[in-house]
LOFI-501467 format. One line per 2 residues: their letters; for each residue x, y, z of N, C-alpha, C, O. Coordinates in Angstrom, 3 decimals, padded with zeros to 6 digits. Example, Ala and Ser with C-alpha at 12.3 -4.5 7.8 and 13.67 -1.06 7.14 Angstrom:
as = 013.190,-005.690,007.800,012.300,-004.500,007.800,013.200,-003.300,007.800,014.236,-003.319,008.465  012.850,-002.250,007.080,013.670,-001.060,007.140,012.900,000.030,007.870,013.409,001.138,008.039
***
This chain:
mn = 006.806,011.852,-001.838,007.994,011.636,-002.647,009.164,012.443,-002.083,009.004,013.549,-001.567  010.315,011.853,-002.201,011.539,012.448,-001.718,012.403,012.851,-002.916,011.878,013.073,-004.006
ih = 013.675,012.943,-002.730,014.607,013.306,-003.800,014.500,012.308,-004.961,014.401,011.103,-004.729  014.520,012.794,-006.193,014.517,011.970,-007.411,013.311,011.043,-007.513,013.374,010.048,-008.236
gc = 012.242,011.326,-006.831,011.063,010.469,-006.910,011.117,009.263,-005.993,010.261,008.382,-006.081  012.110,009.205,-005.112,012.155,008.117,-004.130,011.060,008.349,-003.097,010.726,009.492,-002.784
ha = 010.506,007.271,-002.575,009.476,007.331,-001.541,010.064,007.927,-000.264,011.272,007.851,-000.042  009.223,008.513,000.565,009.672,009.109,001.832,010.326,008.067,002.738,011.179,008.417,003.554
qa = 009.938,006.780,002.611,010.521,005.703,003.415,011.571,004.931,002.605,011.739,003.724,002.780  012.269,005.642,001.723,013.335,005.031,000.921,014.599,005.869,001.047,014.547,007.072,001.307
nc = 015.715,005.219,000.861,017.003,005.904,000.811,017.370,006.118,-000.653,017.221,005.217,-001.478  017.845,007.303,-000.965,018.268,007.644,-002.319,019.792,007.609,-002.357,020.452,008.247,-001.536
tn = 020.347,006.870,-003.304,021.787,006.771,-003.455,022.176,007.299,-004.828,021.672,006.829,-005.849  023.071,008.273,-004.848,023.569,008.790,-006.126,024.529,007.782,-006.741,025.377,007.205,-006.059
ti = 024.377,007.588,-008.030,025.299,006.762,-008.795,025.825,007.637,-009.935,025.337,008.752,-010.121  026.783,007.172,-010.678,027.338,007.971,-011.772,026.247,008.218,-012.807,025.803,007.299,-013.494
gs = 025.827,009.464,-012.904,024.821,009.863,-013.882,023.393,009.450,-013.563,022.502,009.642,-014.391  023.152,008.882,-012.372,021.799,008.433,-012.051,021.613,008.365,-010.531,022.322,009.035,-009.781
ye = 020.676,007.571,-010.099,020.400,007.371,-008.681,019.665,006.044,-008.505,019.154,005.469,-009.466  019.623,005.576,-007.271,018.880,004.361,-006.929,018.057,004.633,-005.687,018.507,005.318,-004.769
ch = 016.851,004.094,-005.663,015.965,004.193,-004.497,015.811,002.806,-003.889,015.532,001.840,-004.599  015.990,002.709,-002.579,015.832,001.435,-001.867,015.004,001.683,-000.616,015.308,002.577,000.173
ck = 013.958,000.886,-000.440,013.101,001.025,000.748,013.917,000.791,002.014,014.810,-000.055,002.046  013.598,001.550,003.050,014.261,001.414,004.348,013.829,000.112,005.009,012.775,-000.429,004.675
pg = 014.635,-000.403,005.951,014.233,-001.603,006.690,012.858,-001.410,007.342,012.566,-000.359,007.913  012.034,-002.440,007.243,010.665,-002.380,007.764,009.657,-002.076,006.674,008.448,-002.177,006.887
yv = 010.160,-001.703,005.499,009.317,-001.352,004.348,009.723,-002.199,003.146,010.881,-002.600,003.024  008.771,-002.469,002.263,009.053,-003.238,001.054,008.512,-002.498,-000.157,007.523,-001.771,-000.067
gd = 009.170,-002.692,-001.283,008.735,-002.069,-002.521,009.910,-001.840,-003.441,010.999,-002.378,-003.239  009.666,-001.022,-004.464,010.694,-000.776,-005.470,011.510,000.485,-005.216,012.361,000.836,-006.034
gs = 011.277,001.163,-004.121,011.990,002.389,-003.793,011.201,003.631,-004.162,011.312,004.659,-003.494  010.405,003.547,-005.222,009.501,004.650,-005.579,008.219,004.542,-004.774,007.604,005.545,-004.413
nc = 007.830,003.305,-004.499,006.664,003.002,-003.661,007.118,002.033,-002.582,007.613,000.948,-002.888  006.955,002.412,-001.334,007.343,001.568,-000.198,006.153,001.428,000.735,005.498,002.414,001.073
sp = 005.877,000.199,001.149,004.781,-000.076,002.083,005.355,-000.714,003.333,006.290,-001.509,003.244  004.808,-000.377,004.510,005.320,-000.991,005.744,004.909,-002.448,005.837,003.838,-002.840,005.375
cg = 005.774,-003.236,006.438,005.375,-004.603,006.786,004.274,-004.488,007.826,004.238,-003.524,008.591  003.390,-005.452,007.859,002.262,-005.410,008.781,002.650,-005.733,010.212,003.795,-006.077,010.505
en = 001.684,-005.615,011.083,001.897,-005.974,012.484,002.273,-007.447,012.546,001.713,-008.257,011.808  003.201,-007.802,013.405,003.720,-009.164,013.569,004.451,-009.663,012.329,004.501,-010.866,012.072
ey = 005.021,-008.727,011.555,005.858,-009.054,010.409,007.139,-008.219,010.485,007.187,-007.200,011.174  008.159,-008.660,009.779,009.399,-007.902,009.673,009.892,-007.986,008.232,009.542,-008.916,007.506
sf = 010.708,-007.010,007.819,011.209,-007.045,006.445,012.414,-007.972,006.363,013.425,-007.773,007.036  012.281,-008.976,005.530,013.354,-009.937,005.288,014.355,-009.345,004.299,015.567,-009.501,004.451
ne = 013.824,-008.661,003.283,014.628,-007.933,002.308,013.750,-006.819,001.735,012.692,-006.526,002.293  014.164,-006.204,000.648,013.425,-005.058,000.107,012.059,-005.415,-000.475,011.216,-004.537,-000.665
tt = 011.839,-006.686,-000.754,010.588,-007.064,-001.414,009.727,-008.038,-000.619,008.622,-008.372,-001.047  010.215,-008.502,000.539,009.506,-009.560,001.258,009.355,-009.258,002.740,010.332,-008.952,003.424
cl = 008.121,-009.347,003.231,007.846,-009.309,004.667,007.598,-010.747,005.122,006.895,-011.502,004.450  008.170,-011.118,006.249,007.945,-012.447,006.823,007.251,-012.301,008.164,007.373,-011.275,008.835
sc = 006.520,-013.343,008.546,005.837,-013.340,009.842,006.844,-013.505,010.966,007.828,-014.232,010.831  006.588,-012.822,012.081,007.390,-013.053,013.284,007.205,-014.513,013.700,006.196,-015.129,013.359
pq = 008.173,-015.070,014.435,008.034,-016.458,014.876,006.745,-016.684,015.671,006.210,-015.768,016.296  006.270,-017.913,015.629,005.093,-018.280,016.410,005.344,-017.942,017.878,006.461,-018.107,018.369
ns = 004.329,-017.478,018.569,004.398,-017.108,019.983,005.263,-015.861,020.216,005.931,-015.734,021.243  005.235,-014.941,019.236,005.932,-013.669,019.399,005.076,-012.565,018.786,004.106,-012.833,018.077
tg = 005.450,-011.323,019.072,004.727,-010.174,018.522,005.725,-009.199,017.922,006.903,-009.192,018.279  005.239,-008.385,017.015,006.079,-007.362,016.398,005.227,-006.187,015.972,004.049,-006.349,015.654
ls = 005.808,-005.027,015.966,005.106,-003.818,015.540,005.103,-003.725,014.023,005.885,-004.400,013.354  004.233,-002.900,013.486,004.225,-002.624,012.056,005.553,-001.983,011.666,006.129,-001.220,012.441
as = 006.034,-002.291,010.473,007.287,-001.757,009.927,008.514,-002.193,010.734,009.459,-001.419,010.885  008.509,-003.415,011.248,009.672,-003.932,011.978,010.811,-004.200,010.999,010.602,-004.847,009.973
ps = 012.031,-003.702,011.308,013.136,-003.814,010.364,013.826,-005.177,010.305,014.499,-005.471,009.317  013.679,-006.014,011.331,014.339,-007.324,011.303,013.649,-008.260,012.286,012.793,-007.842,013.066
il = 014.035,-009.532,012.237,013.449,-010.522,013.143,013.766,-010.172,014.596,013.023,-010.573,015.492  014.841,-009.441,014.852,015.179,-009.051,016.218,014.179,-008.059,016.801,014.181,-007.809,018.006
sc = 013.322,-007.494,015.948,012.261,-006.598,016.428,011.067,-007.379,016.946,010.214,-006.818,017.634  010.993,-008.670,016.626,009.915,-009.524,017.128,010.258,-009.907,018.569,011.398,-010.272,018.858
kc = 009.297,-009.829,019.457,009.515,-010.144,020.870,008.788,-011.438,021.223,007.570,-011.537,021.074  009.542,-012.418,021.689,008.952,-013.695,022.097,008.190,-013.514,023.394,008.613,-012.765,024.275
rd = 007.063,-014.204,023.507,006.213,-014.060,024.700,006.764,-014.818,025.897,006.556,-014.400,027.036  007.468,-015.931,025.662,007.989,-016.742,026.760,009.229,-016.079,027.361,010.035,-015.480,026.648
fn = 009.368,-016.195,028.682,010.503,-015.616,029.396,011.817,-016.198,028.872,011.926,-017.403,028.646  012.798,-015.339,028.684,014.165,-015.712,028.329,014.250,-016.470,026.999,015.081,-017.364,026.843
hy = 013.385,-016.107,026.040,013.399,-016.681,024.699,013.739,-015.579,023.694,013.400,-014.414,023.898  014.408,-015.960,022.615,014.805,-015.002,021.571,014.300,-015.506,020.217,014.110,-016.708,020.036
pd = 014.079,-014.586,019.258,013.677,-015.007,017.914,014.892,-015.486,017.119,015.810,-014.709,016.857  014.897,-016.749,016.742,016.012,-017.347,016.014,015.808,-017.157,014.514,014.841,-017.669,013.950
sn = 016.714,-016.424,013.863,016.559,-016.131,012.439,016.775,-017.362,011.560,016.280,-017.404,010.434  017.498,-018.354,012.052,017.733,-019.564,011.247,016.500,-020.459,011.171,016.209,-021.029,010.119
ss = 015.786,-020.580,012.265,014.632,-021.484,012.300,013.301,-020.753,012.281,012.257,-021.379,012.093  013.319,-019.434,012.472,012.094,-018.625,012.602,011.219,-019.125,013.742,009.991,-019.130,013.644
lc = 011.866,-019.545,014.823,011.175,-019.979,016.035,011.681,-019.170,017.221,012.760,-018.579,017.163  010.904,-019.144,018.289,011.380,-018.572,019.552,012.126,-019.667,020.291,011.563,-020.724,020.577
rp = 013.375,-019.423,020.596,014.223,-020.410,021.264,014.625,-019.901,022.639,014.784,-018.695,022.830  014.793,-020.814,023.610,015.265,-020.375,024.930,016.754,-020.073,024.897,017.512,-020.701,024.158
ce = 017.162,-019.106,025.705,018.599,-018.849,025.864,019.223,-020.075,026.516,018.571,-020.773,027.292  020.482,-020.332,026.201,021.186,-021.464,026.800,021.406,-021.204,028.289,021.345,-020.061,028.742
dg = 021.664,-022.282,029.050,021.970,-022.142,030.473,023.138,-021.185,030.649,024.122,-021.249,029.912  023.024,-020.301,031.626,024.080,-019.335,031.893,023.931,-018.045,031.099,024.777,-017.157,031.196
fl = 022.862,-017.934,030.315,022.623,-016.741,029.515,021.242,-016.178,029.821,020.305,-016.920,030.117  021.131,-014.859,029.745,019.844,-014.177,029.918,019.576,-013.299,028.715,020.497,-012.777,028.085
ld = 018.293,-013.144,028.405,017.904,-012.316,027.276,018.045,-010.845,027.631,017.503,-010.388,028.637  018.772,-010.109,026.808,018.853,-008.650,026.932,017.613,-008.111,026.229,017.492,-008.230,025.009
ei = 016.697,-007.521,026.982,015.409,-007.074,026.439,015.557,-005.982,025.390,014.676,-005.825,024.545  016.639,-005.230,025.422,016.817,-004.143,024.458,017.343,-004.678,023.130,016.772,-004.383,022.080
sn = 018.418,-005.457,023.160,019.009,-005.966,021.919,018.327,-007.233,021.435,018.486,-007.620,020.278  017.554,-007.897,022.326,016.865,-009.151,022.007,017.864,-010.265,021.696,017.605,-011.139,020.868
ic = 019.021,-010.214,022.383,020.080,-011.200,022.209,020.417,-011.783,023.578,020.428,-011.067,024.580  020.693,-013.093,023.615,021.086,-013.738,024.870,022.511,-013.334,025.225,023.409,-013.376,024.385
ks = 022.704,-012.945,026.480,024.031,-012.539,026.947,024.402,-013.345,028.183,023.536,-013.812,028.923  025.686,-013.498,028.388,026.208,-014.275,029.501,025.760,-013.699,030.839,025.791,-012.484,031.039
ny = 025.338,-014.585,031.767,025.014,-014.151,033.128,026.220,-013.491,033.772,026.069,-012.568,034.572  027.426,-013.960,033.427,028.643,-013.442,034.034,028.825,-011.960,033.711,029.205,-011.177,034.582
si = 028.551,-011.567,032.446,028.700,-010.150,032.095,027.652,-009.313,032.808,027.922,-008.174,033.187  026.460,-009.864,032.996,025.405,-009.152,033.727,025.798,-009.028,035.195,025.585,-007.982,035.809
fl = 026.381,-010.110,035.771,026.852,-010.097,037.153,027.911,-009.014,037.346,027.853,-008.247,038.307  028.889,-008.954,036.420,029.954,-007.954,036.536,029.385,-006.537,036.437,029.799,-005.647,037.180
kn = 028.443,-006.329,035.527,027.836,-005.005,035.365,027.145,-004.590,036.669,027.311,-003.460,037.128  026.371,-005.503,037.265,025.678,-005.198,038.520,026.663,-004.993,039.666,026.479,-004.099,040.491
kn = 027.714,-005.822,039.721,028.710,-005.702,040.781,029.428,-004.357,040.678,029.644,-003.692,041.691  029.797,-003.956,039.463,030.490,-002.677,039.270,029.606,-001.508,039.659,030.094,-000.547,040.254
sk = 028.318,-001.560,039.340,027.441,-000.448,039.708,027.243,-000.398,041.224,027.103,000.689,041.784  027.230,-001.564,041.906,027.116,-001.578,043.363,028.371,-000.992,044.001,028.290,-000.250,044.979
nk = 029.547,-001.336,043.433,030.805,-000.804,043.970,030.881,000.704,043.798,031.378,001.401,044.683  030.398,001.217,042.675,030.399,002.663,042.454,029.517,003.345,043.492,029.889,004.381,044.043
nk = 028.343,002.762,043.759,027.443,003.336,044.763,028.068,003.272,046.150,027.917,004.202,046.942  028.771,002.175,046.450,029.423,002.010,047.744,030.503,003.086,047.921,030.631,003.677,048.994
nk = 031.283,003.332,046.848,032.341,004.346,046.904,031.759,005.742,047.041,032.351,006.581,047.719  030.647,006.011,046.435,029.993,007.323,046.558,029.589,007.565,048.013,029.760,008.661,048.546
nk = 029.046,006.511,048.648,028.610,006.641,050.034,029.792,006.852,050.972,029.654,007.553,051.974  030.976,006.253,050.670,032.163,006.448,051.511,032.659,007.881,051.440,033.162,008.425,052.423
nk = 032.513,008.495,050.258,033.031,009.849,050.055,032.148,010.915,050.666,032.534,012.084,050.667  031.002,010.577,051.178,030.077,011.578,051.753,030.454,011.932,053.157,029.788,012.753,053.788
***
């Protein structure tokens, strides 16, 4: 138990003359009791865990569908359909954010880092 009887995995919010307990993302319950979502599940809201999309995996207590990782290359978990969808042409999956990003921005990032390395070598 935490402040005011809130669960250790809950946030306590002071209100005028009282308080509210809300389970943290990845956990479900009433705030006094919070349970983690299971493996391959994510918290949809404070009371509901949903399964990760088919052909994906997720850790226990995953806070959102973006925590589910699709097994197929360059696929992302789509929150609207609850399916793993391929990134559109010209986009690549950012493995950290689990969001498709433009190849052009990735190209510029790589080009800029190569130019920095080239300039470092000139200054030696």
